[in-house]
mmCIF file as Biopython writes it, N, C-alpha, C and O atoms, coordinates in Angstrom:
data_model
#
loop_
_atom_site.group_PDB
_atom_site.id
_atom_site.type_symbol
_atom_site.label_atom_id
_atom_site.label_alt_id
_atom_site.label_comp_id
_atom_site.label_asym_id
_atom_site.label_entity_id
_atom_site.label_seq_id
_atom_site.pdbx_PDB_ins_code
_atom_site.Cartn_x
_atom_site.Cartn_y
_atom_site.Cartn_z
_atom_site.occupancy
_atom_site.B_iso_or_equiv
_atom_site.auth_seq_id
_atom_site.auth_asym_id
_atom_site.pdbx_PDB_model_num
ATOM 1   N N  . MET A ? 1  ? 0.838   -1.190 0.000   1.0 0.0 1  A 1 
ATOM 2   C CA . MET A ? 1  ? 0.000   0.000  0.000   1.0 0.0 1  A 1 
ATOM 3   C C  . MET A ? 1  ? 0.881   1.251  0.000   1.0 0.0 1  A 1 
ATOM 4   O O  . MET A ? 1  ? 0.573   2.217  -0.697  1.0 0.0 1  A 1 
ATOM 5   N N  . LEU A ? 2  ? 1.967   1.247  0.768   1.0 0.0 2  A 1 
ATOM 6   C CA . LEU A ? 2  ? 2.846   2.413  0.803   1.0 0.0 2  A 1 
ATOM 7   C C  . LEU A ? 2  ? 3.557   2.629  -0.527  1.0 0.0 2  A 1 
ATOM 8   O O  . LEU A ? 2  ? 3.826   3.770  -0.903  1.0 0.0 2  A 1 
ATOM 9   N N  . ALA A ? 3  ? 3.863   1.561  -1.235  1.0 0.0 3  A 1 
ATOM 10  C CA . ALA A ? 3  ? 4.526   1.697  -2.534  1.0 0.0 3  A 1 
ATOM 11  C C  . ALA A ? 3  ? 3.618   2.405  -3.525  1.0 0.0 3  A 1 
ATOM 12  O O  . ALA A ? 3  ? 4.091   3.204  -4.334  1.0 0.0 3  A 1 
ATOM 13  N N  . ALA A ? 4  ? 2.326   2.127  -3.476  1.0 0.0 4  A 1 
ATOM 14  C CA . ALA A ? 4  ? 1.381   2.788  -4.380  1.0 0.0 4  A 1 
ATOM 15  C C  . ALA A ? 4  ? 1.282   4.273  -4.069  1.0 0.0 4  A 1 
ATOM 16  O O  . ALA A ? 4  ? 1.166   5.091  -4.982  1.0 0.0 4  A 1 
ATOM 17  N N  . VAL A ? 5  ? 1.325   4.625  -2.807  1.0 0.0 5  A 1 
ATOM 18  C CA . VAL A ? 5  ? 1.257   6.040  -2.416  1.0 0.0 5  A 1 
ATOM 19  C C  . VAL A ? 5  ? 2.564   6.743  -2.745  1.0 0.0 5  A 1 
ATOM 20  O O  . VAL A ? 5  ? 2.550   7.903  -3.158  1.0 0.0 5  A 1 
ATOM 21  N N  . ALA A ? 6  ? 3.678   6.073  -2.573  1.0 0.0 6  A 1 
ATOM 22  C CA . ALA A ? 6  ? 4.987   6.672  -2.839  1.0 0.0 6  A 1 
ATOM 23  C C  . ALA A ? 6  ? 5.137   7.033  -4.314  1.0 0.0 6  A 1 
ATOM 24  O O  . ALA A ? 6  ? 5.809   8.011  -4.640  1.0 0.0 6  A 1 
ATOM 25  N N  . ASN A ? 7  ? 4.531   6.268  -5.200  1.0 0.0 7  A 1 
ATOM 26  C CA . ASN A ? 7  ? 4.617   6.568  -6.632  1.0 0.0 7  A 1 
ATOM 27  C C  . ASN A ? 7  ? 3.869   7.842  -6.993  1.0 0.0 7  A 1 
ATOM 28  O O  . ASN A ? 7  ? 4.192   8.479  -7.996  1.0 0.0 7  A 1 
ATOM 29  N N  . LYS A ? 8  ? 2.888   8.221  -6.208  1.0 0.0 8  A 1 
ATOM 30  C CA . LYS A ? 8  ? 2.116   9.435  -6.491  1.0 0.0 8  A 1 
ATOM 31  C C  . LYS A ? 8  ? 2.892   10.697 -6.122  1.0 0.0 8  A 1 
ATOM 32  O O  . LYS A ? 8  ? 2.600   11.771 -6.647  1.0 0.0 8  A 1 
ATOM 33  N N  . PHE A ? 9  ? 3.861   10.589 -5.241  1.0 0.0 9  A 1 
ATOM 34  C CA . PHE A ? 9  ? 4.629   11.744 -4.792  1.0 0.0 9  A 1 
ATOM 35  C C  . PHE A ? 9  ? 6.014   11.706 -5.437  1.0 0.0 9  A 1 
ATOM 36  O O  . PHE A ? 9  ? 6.992   11.315 -4.801  1.0 0.0 9  A 1 
ATOM 37  N N  . HIS A ? 10 ? 6.087   12.112 -6.699  1.0 0.0 10 A 1 
ATOM 38  C CA . HIS A ? 10 ? 7.343   12.040 -7.428  1.0 0.0 10 A 1 
ATOM 39  C C  . HIS A ? 10 ? 8.321   13.130 -7.019  1.0 0.0 10 A 1 
ATOM 40  O O  . HIS A ? 10 ? 9.519   12.991 -7.267  1.0 0.0 10 A 1 
ATOM 41  N N  . LEU A ? 11 ? 7.854   14.208 -6.404  1.0 0.0 11 A 1 
ATOM 42  C CA . LEU A ? 11 ? 8.748   15.276 -5.954  1.0 0.0 11 A 1 
ATOM 43  C C  . LEU A ? 11 ? 9.262   15.065 -4.529  1.0 0.0 11 A 1 
ATOM 44  O O  . LEU A ? 11 ? 10.079  15.846 -4.041  1.0 0.0 11 A 1 
ATOM 45  N N  . LEU A ? 12 ? 8.794   14.030 -3.873  1.0 0.0 12 A 1 
ATOM 46  C CA . LEU A ? 12 ? 9.186   13.783 -2.489  1.0 0.0 12 A 1 
ATOM 47  C C  . LEU A ? 12 ? 10.686  13.529 -2.377  1.0 0.0 12 A 1 
ATOM 48  O O  . LEU A ? 12 ? 11.314  13.988 -1.423  1.0 0.0 12 A 1 
ATOM 49  N N  . ASN A ? 13 ? 11.264  12.820 -3.316  1.0 0.0 13 A 1 
ATOM 50  C CA . ASN A ? 13 ? 12.711  12.570 -3.283  1.0 0.0 13 A 1 
ATOM 51  C C  . ASN A ? 13 ? 13.491  13.877 -3.382  1.0 0.0 13 A 1 
ATOM 52  O O  . ASN A ? 13 ? 14.500  14.054 -2.700  1.0 0.0 13 A 1 
ATOM 53  N N  . ASP A ? 14 ? 13.025  14.791 -4.233  1.0 0.0 14 A 1 
ATOM 54  C CA . ASP A ? 14 ? 13.695  16.086 -4.360  1.0 0.0 14 A 1 
ATOM 55  C C  . ASP A ? 14 ? 13.566  16.890 -3.064  1.0 0.0 14 A 1 
ATOM 56  O O  . ASP A ? 14 ? 14.514  17.552 -2.640  1.0 0.0 14 A 1 
ATOM 57  N N  . GLY A ? 15 ? 12.398  16.827 -2.445  1.0 0.0 15 A 1 
ATOM 58  C CA . GLY A ? 15 ? 12.203  17.525 -1.176  1.0 0.0 15 A 1 
ATOM 59  C C  . GLY A ? 15 ? 13.094  16.973 -0.083  1.0 0.0 15 A 1 
ATOM 60  O O  . GLY A ? 15 ? 13.671  17.732 0.696   1.0 0.0 15 A 1 
ATOM 61  N N  . LEU A ? 16 ? 13.209  15.668 -0.022  1.0 0.0 16 A 1 
ATOM 62  C CA . LEU A ? 16 ? 14.084  15.058 0.978   1.0 0.0 16 A 1 
ATOM 63  C C  . LEU A ? 16 ? 15.544  15.399 0.714   1.0 0.0 16 A 1 
ATOM 64  O O  . LEU A ? 16 ? 16.320  15.573 1.654   1.0 0.0 16 A 1 
ATOM 65  N N  . ALA A ? 17 ? 15.922  15.494 -0.547  1.0 0.0 17 A 1 
ATOM 66  C CA . ALA A ? 17 ? 17.287  15.903 -0.878  1.0 0.0 17 A 1 
ATOM 67  C C  . ALA A ? 17 ? 17.549  17.336 -0.430  1.0 0.0 17 A 1 
ATOM 68  O O  . ALA A ? 17 ? 18.625  17.634 0.089   1.0 0.0 17 A 1 
ATOM 69  N N  . MET A ? 18 ? 16.569  18.234 -0.626  1.0 0.0 18 A 1 
ATOM 70  C CA . MET A ? 18 ? 16.722  19.622 -0.172  1.0 0.0 18 A 1 
ATOM 71  C C  . MET A ? 18 ? 16.857  19.692 1.347   1.0 0.0 18 A 1 
ATOM 72  O O  . MET A ? 18 ? 17.632  20.491 1.873   1.0 0.0 18 A 1 
ATOM 73  N N  . ILE A ? 19 ? 16.098  18.852 2.046   1.0 0.0 19 A 1 
ATOM 74  C CA . ILE A ? 19 ? 16.184  18.824 3.510   1.0 0.0 19 A 1 
ATOM 75  C C  . ILE A ? 19 ? 17.567  18.353 3.943   1.0 0.0 19 A 1 
ATOM 76  O O  . ILE A ? 19 ? 18.152  18.920 4.865   1.0 0.0 19 A 1 
ATOM 77  N N  . LEU A ? 20 ? 18.091  17.329 3.293   1.0 0.0 20 A 1 
ATOM 78  C CA . LEU A ? 20 ? 19.427  16.833 3.637   1.0 0.0 20 A 1 
ATOM 79  C C  . LEU A ? 20 ? 20.497  17.880 3.365   1.0 0.0 20 A 1 
ATOM 80  O O  . LEU A ? 20 ? 21.450  18.001 4.134   1.0 0.0 20 A 1 
ATOM 81  N N  . VAL A ? 21 ? 20.353  18.643 2.279   1.0 0.0 21 A 1 
ATOM 82  C CA . VAL A ? 21 ? 21.306  19.715 1.985   1.0 0.0 21 A 1 
ATOM 83  C C  . VAL A ? 21 ? 21.218  20.795 3.054   1.0 0.0 21 A 1 
ATOM 84  O O  . VAL A ? 21 ? 22.242  21.308 3.504   1.0 0.0 21 A 1 
ATOM 85  N N  . PHE A ? 22 ? 19.999  21.143 3.465   1.0 0.0 22 A 1 
ATOM 86  C CA . PHE A ? 22 ? 19.818  22.158 4.510   1.0 0.0 22 A 1 
ATOM 87  C C  . PHE A ? 22 ? 20.459  21.709 5.825   1.0 0.0 22 A 1 
ATOM 88  O O  . PHE A ? 22 ? 21.180  22.476 6.463   1.0 0.0 22 A 1 
ATOM 89  N N  . ILE A ? 23 ? 20.195  20.475 6.221   1.0 0.0 23 A 1 
ATOM 90  C CA . ILE A ? 23 ? 20.760  19.953 7.467   1.0 0.0 23 A 1 
ATOM 91  C C  . ILE A ? 23 ? 22.281  19.876 7.384   1.0 0.0 23 A 1 
ATOM 92  O O  . ILE A ? 23 ? 22.973  20.190 8.352   1.0 0.0 23 A 1 
ATOM 93  N N  . GLY A ? 24 ? 22.801  19.460 6.237   1.0 0.0 24 A 1 
ATOM 94  C CA . GLY A ? 24 ? 24.256  19.419 6.054   1.0 0.0 24 A 1 
ATOM 95  C C  . GLY A ? 24 ? 24.872  20.805 6.150   1.0 0.0 24 A 1 
ATOM 96  O O  . GLY A ? 24 ? 25.916  20.986 6.776   1.0 0.0 24 A 1 
ATOM 97  N N  . GLY A ? 25 ? 24.223  21.781 5.529   1.0 0.0 25 A 1 
ATOM 98  C CA . GLY A ? 25 ? 24.707  23.161 5.628   1.0 0.0 25 A 1 
ATOM 99  C C  . GLY A ? 25 ? 24.648  23.681 7.044   1.0 0.0 25 A 1 
ATOM 100 O O  . GLY A ? 25 ? 25.536  24.408 7.488   1.0 0.0 25 A 1 
ATOM 101 N N  . LYS A ? 26 ? 23.608  23.311 7.746   1.0 0.0 26 A 1 
ATOM 102 C CA . LYS A ? 26 ? 23.482  23.712 9.148   1.0 0.0 26 A 1 
ATOM 103 C C  . LYS A ? 26 ? 24.624  23.120 9.983   1.0 0.0 26 A 1 
ATOM 104 O O  . LYS A ? 26 ? 25.177  23.795 10.851  1.0 0.0 26 A 1 
ATOM 105 N N  . MET A ? 27 ? 24.968  21.872 9.719   1.0 0.0 27 A 1 
ATOM 106 C CA . MET A ? 27 ? 26.056  21.236 10.459  1.0 0.0 27 A 1 
ATOM 107 C C  . MET A ? 27 ? 27.402  21.879 10.138  1.0 0.0 27 A 1 
ATOM 108 O O  . MET A ? 27 ? 28.254  22.010 11.016  1.0 0.0 27 A 1 
ATOM 109 N N  . VAL A ? 28 ? 27.596  22.281 8.882   1.0 0.0 28 A 1 
ATOM 110 C CA . VAL A ? 28 ? 28.852  22.915 8.493   1.0 0.0 28 A 1 
ATOM 111 C C  . VAL A ? 28 ? 28.985  24.289 9.152   1.0 0.0 28 A 1 
ATOM 112 O O  . VAL A ? 28 ? 30.079  24.681 9.558   1.0 0.0 28 A 1 
ATOM 113 N N  . LEU A ? 29 ? 27.881  25.014 9.256   1.0 0.0 29 A 1 
ATOM 114 C CA . LEU A ? 29 ? 27.905  26.384 9.777   1.0 0.0 29 A 1 
ATOM 115 C C  . LEU A ? 29 ? 27.755  26.478 11.292  1.0 0.0 29 A 1 
ATOM 116 O O  . LEU A ? 29 ? 27.706  27.588 11.823  1.0 0.0 29 A 1 
ATOM 117 N N  . ILE A ? 30 ? 27.682  25.368 12.002  1.0 0.0 30 A 1 
ATOM 118 C CA . ILE A ? 30 ? 27.369  25.406 13.424  1.0 0.0 30 A 1 
ATOM 119 C C  . ILE A ? 30 ? 28.397  26.195 14.238  1.0 0.0 30 A 1 
ATOM 120 O O  . ILE A ? 30 ? 28.042  26.810 15.244  1.0 0.0 30 A 1 
ATOM 121 N N  . ASP A ? 31 ? 29.673  26.185 13.817  1.0 0.0 31 A 1 
ATOM 122 C CA . ASP A ? 31 ? 30.684  26.945 14.550  1.0 0.0 31 A 1 
ATOM 123 C C  . ASP A ? 31 ? 30.657  28.426 14.189  1.0 0.0 31 A 1 
ATOM 124 O O  . ASP A ? 31 ? 31.100  29.268 14.971  1.0 0.0 31 A 1 
ATOM 125 N N  . VAL A ? 32 ? 30.143  28.740 13.021  1.0 0.0 32 A 1 
ATOM 126 C CA . VAL A ? 32 ? 30.095  30.125 12.558  1.0 0.0 32 A 1 
ATOM 127 C C  . VAL A ? 32 ? 28.803  30.802 13.012  1.0 0.0 32 A 1 
ATOM 128 O O  . VAL A ? 32 ? 28.831  31.904 13.559  1.0 0.0 32 A 1 
ATOM 129 N N  . TYR A ? 33 ? 27.682  30.140 12.783  1.0 0.0 33 A 1 
ATOM 130 C CA . TYR A ? 33 ? 26.380  30.706 13.126  1.0 0.0 33 A 1 
ATOM 131 C C  . TYR A ? 33 ? 25.440  29.580 13.489  1.0 0.0 33 A 1 
ATOM 132 O O  . TYR A ? 33 ? 25.315  28.602 12.753  1.0 0.0 33 A 1 
ATOM 133 N N  . LYS A ? 34 ? 24.783  29.716 14.620  1.0 0.0 34 A 1 
ATOM 134 C CA . LYS A ? 34 ? 23.832  28.702 15.053  1.0 0.0 34 A 1 
ATOM 135 C C  . LYS A ? 34 ? 22.444  29.079 14.541  1.0 0.0 34 A 1 
ATOM 136 O O  . LYS A ? 34 ? 21.879  30.096 14.943  1.0 0.0 34 A 1 
ATOM 137 N N  . ILE A ? 35 ? 21.908  28.256 13.657  1.0 0.0 35 A 1 
ATOM 138 C CA . ILE A ? 35 ? 20.580  28.487 13.091  1.0 0.0 35 A 1 
ATOM 139 C C  . ILE A ? 35 ? 19.554  28.102 14.151  1.0 0.0 35 A 1 
ATOM 140 O O  . ILE A ? 35 ? 19.623  27.006 14.707  1.0 0.0 35 A 1 
ATOM 141 N N  . PRO A ? 36 ? 18.595  28.997 14.438  1.0 0.0 36 A 1 
ATOM 142 C CA . PRO A ? 36 ? 17.597  28.709 15.475  1.0 0.0 36 A 1 
ATOM 143 C C  . PRO A ? 36 ? 16.776  27.451 15.165  1.0 0.0 36 A 1 
ATOM 144 O O  . PRO A ? 36 ? 16.513  27.127 14.007  1.0 0.0 36 A 1 
ATOM 145 N N  . LEU A ? 37 ? 16.387  26.765 16.223  1.0 0.0 37 A 1 
ATOM 146 C CA . LEU A ? 37 ? 15.648  25.518 16.100  1.0 0.0 37 A 1 
ATOM 147 C C  . LEU A ? 37 ? 14.328  25.717 15.372  1.0 0.0 37 A 1 
ATOM 148 O O  . LEU A ? 37 ? 13.981  24.925 14.496  1.0 0.0 37 A 1 
ATOM 149 N N  . LEU A ? 38 ? 13.591  26.759 15.721  1.0 0.0 38 A 1 
ATOM 150 C CA . LEU A ? 38 ? 12.288  26.974 15.083  1.0 0.0 38 A 1 
ATOM 151 C C  . LEU A ? 38 ? 12.434  27.254 13.590  1.0 0.0 38 A 1 
ATOM 152 O O  . LEU A ? 38 ? 11.585  26.841 12.800  1.0 0.0 38 A 1 
ATOM 153 N N  . PHE A ? 39 ? 13.495  27.947 13.198  1.0 0.0 39 A 1 
ATOM 154 C CA . PHE A ? 39 ? 13.737  28.171 11.772  1.0 0.0 39 A 1 
ATOM 155 C C  . PHE A ? 39 ? 14.021  26.849 11.062  1.0 0.0 39 A 1 
ATOM 156 O O  . PHE A ? 39 ? 13.528  26.613 9.959   1.0 0.0 39 A 1 
ATOM 157 N N  . SER A ? 40 ? 14.813  25.997 11.695  1.0 0.0 40 A 1 
ATOM 158 C CA . SER A ? 40 ? 15.127  24.697 11.103  1.0 0.0 40 A 1 
ATOM 159 C C  . SER A ? 40 ? 13.877  23.840 10.948  1.0 0.0 40 A 1 
ATOM 160 O O  . SER A ? 40 ? 13.653  23.239 9.898   1.0 0.0 40 A 1 
ATOM 161 N N  . LEU A ? 41 ? 13.076  23.790 11.989  1.0 0.0 41 A 1 
ATOM 162 C CA . LEU A ? 41 ? 11.844  23.007 11.912  1.0 0.0 41 A 1 
ATOM 163 C C  . LEU A ? 41 ? 10.899  23.575 10.867  1.0 0.0 41 A 1 
ATOM 164 O O  . LEU A ? 41 ? 10.259  22.831 10.123  1.0 0.0 41 A 1 
ATOM 165 N N  . GLY A ? 42 ? 10.817  24.895 10.817  1.0 0.0 42 A 1 
ATOM 166 C CA . GLY A ? 42 ? 9.968   25.538 9.812   1.0 0.0 42 A 1 
ATOM 167 C C  . GLY A ? 42 ? 10.437  25.242 8.398   1.0 0.0 42 A 1 
ATOM 168 O O  . GLY A ? 42 ? 9.622   25.019 7.503   1.0 0.0 42 A 1 
ATOM 169 N N  . ALA A ? 43 ? 11.746  25.238 8.193   1.0 0.0 43 A 1 
ATOM 170 C CA . ALA A ? 43 ? 12.291  24.940 6.871   1.0 0.0 43 A 1 
ATOM 171 C C  . ALA A ? 43 ? 11.971  23.506 6.462   1.0 0.0 43 A 1 
ATOM 172 O O  . ALA A ? 43 ? 11.578  23.258 5.322   1.0 0.0 43 A 1 
ATOM 173 N N  . VAL A ? 44 ? 12.137  22.568 7.379   1.0 0.0 44 A 1 
ATOM 174 C CA . VAL A ? 44 ? 11.867  21.160 7.074   1.0 0.0 44 A 1 
ATOM 175 C C  . VAL A ? 44 ? 10.381  20.956 6.778   1.0 0.0 44 A 1 
ATOM 176 O O  . VAL A ? 44 ? 10.026  20.322 5.785   1.0 0.0 44 A 1 
ATOM 177 N N  . VAL A ? 45 ? 9.527   21.487 7.629   1.0 0.0 45 A 1 
ATOM 178 C CA . VAL A ? 45 ? 8.080   21.344 7.420   1.0 0.0 45 A 1 
ATOM 179 C C  . VAL A ? 45 ? 7.658   22.063 6.149   1.0 0.0 45 A 1 
ATOM 180 O O  . VAL A ? 45 ? 6.829   21.556 5.393   1.0 0.0 45 A 1 
ATOM 181 N N  . GLY A ? 46 ? 8.220   23.237 5.909   1.0 0.0 46 A 1 
ATOM 182 C CA . GLY A ? 46 ? 7.882   23.992 4.711   1.0 0.0 46 A 1 
ATOM 183 C C  . GLY A ? 46 ? 8.269   23.272 3.438   1.0 0.0 46 A 1 
ATOM 184 O O  . GLY A ? 46 ? 7.499   23.249 2.477   1.0 0.0 46 A 1 
ATOM 185 N N  . ILE A ? 47 ? 9.451   22.684 3.418   1.0 0.0 47 A 1 
ATOM 186 C CA . ILE A ? 47 ? 9.896   21.950 2.234   1.0 0.0 47 A 1 
ATOM 187 C C  . ILE A ? 47 ? 8.999   20.731 1.991   1.0 0.0 47 A 1 
ATOM 188 O O  . ILE A ? 47 ? 8.600   20.465 0.857   1.0 0.0 47 A 1 
ATOM 189 N N  . LEU A ? 48 ? 8.688   19.998 3.058   1.0 0.0 48 A 1 
ATOM 190 C CA . LEU A ? 48 ? 7.803   18.835 2.899   1.0 0.0 48 A 1 
ATOM 191 C C  . LEU A ? 48 ? 6.408   19.259 2.446   1.0 0.0 48 A 1 
ATOM 192 O O  . LEU A ? 48 ? 5.814   18.611 1.585   1.0 0.0 48 A 1 
ATOM 193 N N  . ALA A ? 49 ? 5.889   20.330 3.014   1.0 0.0 49 A 1 
ATOM 194 C CA . ALA A ? 49 ? 4.556   20.805 2.629   1.0 0.0 49 A 1 
ATOM 195 C C  . ALA A ? 49 ? 4.549   21.281 1.178   1.0 0.0 49 A 1 
ATOM 196 O O  . ALA A ? 49 ? 3.618   20.987 0.429   1.0 0.0 49 A 1 
ATOM 197 N N  . LEU A ? 50 ? 5.588   22.014 0.786   1.0 0.0 50 A 1 
ATOM 198 C CA . LEU A ? 50 ? 5.653   22.527 -0.580  1.0 0.0 50 A 1 
ATOM 199 C C  . LEU A ? 50 ? 5.725   21.395 -1.600  1.0 0.0 50 A 1 
ATOM 200 O O  . LEU A ? 50 ? 5.011   21.419 -2.602  1.0 0.0 50 A 1 
ATOM 201 N N  . THR A ? 51 ? 6.571   20.413 -1.355  1.0 0.0 51 A 1 
ATOM 202 C CA . THR A ? 51 ? 6.678   19.306 -2.310  1.0 0.0 51 A 1 
ATOM 203 C C  . THR A ? 51 ? 5.391   18.486 -2.355  1.0 0.0 51 A 1 
ATOM 204 O O  . THR A ? 51 ? 4.990   18.021 -3.422  1.0 0.0 51 A 1 
ATOM 205 N N  . THR A ? 52 ? 4.743   18.306 -1.207  1.0 0.0 52 A 1 
ATOM 206 C CA . THR A ? 52 ? 3.486   17.567 -1.182  1.0 0.0 52 A 1 
ATOM 207 C C  . THR A ? 52 ? 2.400   18.315 -1.932  1.0 0.0 52 A 1 
ATOM 208 O O  . THR A ? 52 ? 1.662   17.716 -2.713  1.0 0.0 52 A 1 
ATOM 209 N N  . LEU A ? 53 ? 2.293   19.629 -1.703  1.0 0.0 53 A 1 
ATOM 210 C CA . LEU A ? 53 ? 1.282   20.417 -2.406  1.0 0.0 53 A 1 
ATOM 211 C C  . LEU A ? 53 ? 1.535   20.445 -3.908  1.0 0.0 53 A 1 
ATOM 212 O O  . LEU A ? 53 ? 0.597   20.352 -4.700  1.0 0.0 53 A 1 
ATOM 213 N N  . LEU A ? 54 ? 2.792   20.571 -4.299  1.0 0.0 54 A 1 
ATOM 214 C CA . LEU A ? 54 ? 3.111   20.548 -5.730  1.0 0.0 54 A 1 
ATOM 215 C C  . LEU A ? 54 ? 2.783   19.195 -6.348  1.0 0.0 54 A 1 
ATOM 216 O O  . LEU A ? 54 ? 2.311   19.126 -7.482  1.0 0.0 54 A 1 
ATOM 217 N N  . ASP A ? 55 ? 3.030   18.126 -5.610  1.0 0.0 55 A 1 
ATOM 218 C CA . ASP A ? 55 ? 2.681   16.798 -6.106  1.0 0.0 55 A 1 
ATOM 219 C C  . ASP A ? 55 ? 1.174   16.651 -6.271  1.0 0.0 55 A 1 
ATOM 220 O O  . ASP A ? 55 ? 0.703   16.118 -7.276  1.0 0.0 55 A 1 
ATOM 221 N N  . LEU A ? 56 ? 0.428   17.118 -5.295  1.0 0.0 56 A 1 
ATOM 222 C CA . LEU A ? 56 ? -1.031  17.003 -5.374  1.0 0.0 56 A 1 
ATOM 223 C C  . LEU A ? 56 ? -1.584  17.886 -6.489  1.0 0.0 56 A 1 
ATOM 224 O O  . LEU A ? 56 ? -2.548  17.507 -7.154  1.0 0.0 56 A 1 
ATOM 225 N N  . ARG A ? 57 ? -0.993  19.046 -6.698  1.0 0.0 57 A 1 
ATOM 226 C CA . ARG A ? 57 ? -1.466  19.964 -7.727  1.0 0.0 57 A 1 
ATOM 227 C C  . ARG A ? 57 ? -1.151  19.444 -9.128  1.0 0.0 57 A 1 
ATOM 228 O O  . ARG A ? 57 ? -1.948  19.614 -10.051 1.0 0.0 57 A 1 
ATOM 229 N N  . THR A ? 58 ? -0.008  18.822 -9.282  1.0 0.0 58 A 1 
ATOM 230 C CA . THR A ? 58 ? 0.393   18.348 -10.604 1.0 0.0 58 A 1 
ATOM 231 C C  . THR A ? 58 ? 0.035   16.900 -10.853 1.0 0.0 58 A 1 
ATOM 232 O O  . THR A ? 58 ? 0.406   16.336 -11.883 1.0 0.0 58 A 1 
ATOM 233 N N  . ALA A ? 59 ? -0.688  16.286 -9.914  1.0 0.0 59 A 1 
ATOM 234 C CA . ALA A ? 59 ? -1.066  14.869 -10.075 1.0 0.0 59 A 1 
ATOM 235 C C  . ALA A ? 59 ? -1.984  14.713 -11.281 1.0 0.0 59 A 1 
ATOM 236 O O  . ALA A ? 59 ? -2.916  15.490 -11.486 1.0 0.0 59 A 1 
ATOM 237 N N  . GLN A ? 60 ? -1.695  13.707 -12.054 1.0 0.0 60 A 1 
ATOM 238 C CA . GLN A ? 60 ? -2.523  13.431 -13.218 1.0 0.0 60 A 1 
ATOM 239 C C  . GLN A ? 60 ? -3.742  12.649 -12.768 1.0 0.0 60 A 1 
ATOM 240 O O  . GLN A ? 60 ? -3.653  11.759 -11.922 1.0 0.0 60 A 1 
ATOM 241 N N  . VAL A ? 61 ? -4.860  12.990 -13.337 1.0 0.0 61 A 1 
ATOM 242 C CA . VAL A ? 61 ? -6.106  12.310 -12.988 1.0 0.0 61 A 1 
ATOM 243 C C  . VAL A ? 61 ? -6.098  10.920 -13.618 1.0 0.0 61 A 1 
ATOM 244 O O  . VAL A ? 61 ? -5.933  10.760 -14.827 1.0 0.0 61 A 1 
ATOM 245 N N  . GLU A ? 62 ? -6.281  9.930  -12.764 1.0 0.0 62 A 1 
ATOM 246 C CA . GLU A ? 62 ? -6.295  8.563  -13.240 1.0 0.0 62 A 1 
ATOM 247 C C  . GLU A ? 62 ? -7.726  8.199  -13.654 1.0 0.0 62 A 1 
ATOM 248 O O  . GLU A ? 62 ? -8.682  8.529  -12.953 1.0 0.0 62 A 1 
ATOM 249 N N  . PRO A ? 63 ? -7.862  7.528  -14.776 1.0 0.0 63 A 1 
ATOM 250 C CA . PRO A ? 63 ? -9.220  7.139  -15.211 1.0 0.0 63 A 1 
ATOM 251 C C  . PRO A ? 63 ? -9.829  6.118  -14.246 1.0 0.0 63 A 1 
ATOM 252 O O  . PRO A ? 63 ? -9.147  5.212  -13.767 1.0 0.0 63 A 1 
ATOM 253 N N  . LYS A ? 64 ? -11.104 6.282  -13.976 1.0 0.0 64 A 1 
ATOM 254 C CA . LYS A ? 64 ? -11.805 5.352  -13.073 1.0 0.0 64 A 1 
ATOM 255 C C  . LYS A ? 64 ? -12.269 4.147  -13.862 1.0 0.0 64 A 1 
ATOM 256 O O  . LYS A ? 64 ? -12.734 4.249  -14.997 1.0 0.0 64 A 1 
ATOM 257 N N  . GLY A ? 65 ? -12.124 2.991  -13.213 1.0 0.0 65 A 1 
ATOM 258 C CA . GLY A ? 65 ? -12.638 1.758  -13.786 1.0 0.0 65 A 1 
ATOM 259 C C  . GLY A ? 65 ? -11.728 1.183  -14.731 1.0 0.0 65 A 1 
ATOM 260 O O  . GLY A ? 65 ? -12.018 0.133  -15.306 1.0 0.0 65 A 1 
#
């Protein structure tokens, strides 16, 4: 069942890649500047929400039956 749902979200992999890049950048910059926790959480949630909304908006209508 999860495999069928995962195929509908084709931008999810790109969103997860963006999150990993953000977290990696945060780890690199930790000695220079500490990014606030709420900003980090907002960025992660925002990226996931944006990719999900774009997937739902661009989803092709499947024929019934």
